[in-house]
N, C-alpha and C positions, 0 to 999 in steps of 0.2 A: 485649672482645666484650660486646655488650649482653645484659642478663638475658633469659632466655628462659622463657616460661611455657608451660602446656599448650596454650593457644590458639595462640600462635605457633609452637609445635613442630608442631601439627597443620595449620597453614597450608601446609606444604610437602608436595607430592604424593608425594615419594620417602618421607618419613616415614610418611605414611598408608599407603603401599603396604607398608612394613616392618611396620607394626602389622597389616595384614591378613594378611601372611605368617606371622605369629606366632599368629594365632587358633587354629590347629590344634595348637599345642604348641611347645615349644622348638626352635630351629634354630641350627646353627653359624654364625658370622659368615661364614665363606667361602661357605657354602651360600646365605646370603641375598644376599651380594655377587653370586653367579652369576645372579641374577634381574634385574640392572640392567646397563645399558651404561656405568655409571659405574665409575671405578677402585674398587679395594678400599678405598683409603684415603678416598675420598669417601663410600663407604657406612659406613665406620667413623665418620666425623665425624657422620653423621646418626644413627647408633646412639648416639653420645656424647651428642647432644642429647637423644634420647629417654631415655636413661639419667639424665641430669641433671634431667629433669622427672619422673622416676620412672614413666614409661610402660613401661620395660622394665627387666628385671633381668639383670645379666650373671653367669654361672656359669663359671668356669674348670674345664675338664676336660682335664687334660694340657697339650698344646700348643694346644688349641682353646678358643674361647670361645663359650659358648652363651647365647642370649638368650631370655628368658621375657617374655611379655606380662604387664604389671601393669595391669589395667584400673581399678583404684579411682580413679586421677586423672580418669578420663573421666566419673565422676559429677559433677564440677564442670561440665563441658561440658553433660552432660544437664540439670543444674539451670538453667543459663543458657539453653538452648534451649527449655525447658519452656513458658514464656510464648509464644513464637513458634509453638509447636506449636498451641496453643489458637487463636491468630490465624488461622493457615492453615487449621485445621478450619472455623472460622467463615466464611472467605472461600470455601472450597470448598463448603461448605453453601449459601451465597448463590448461587454459581454454579449449583449443581445445581437450586436453586429457580427460578432464572431460565430455565434450559434447560427444565425441566418446564413452565413457563408458556407458553413459546414453541412447545412440541412436546407438546400434550395427548394 
């Protein structure tokens, strides 16, 4: 299996949805799997990928596994996106100026 980093982990929409589901607090694996039309084992594989890149932390509680969001690795994504944010703000500002010129 190829090495997965935070960016490639986030490229998958199922993994992004799992992270969104964990924003409000820890959830049991079975509870998370219930939100998808995928098999439990498929959801488990996605959780393993997220765990391997340290976006989630697994906590065993009896027979259940609870997953917690670990947002620190997302800082790397934010740092990478930051220059693009400046780019798009400038582009949107230029568009606003153009619209204002055409619609005085």
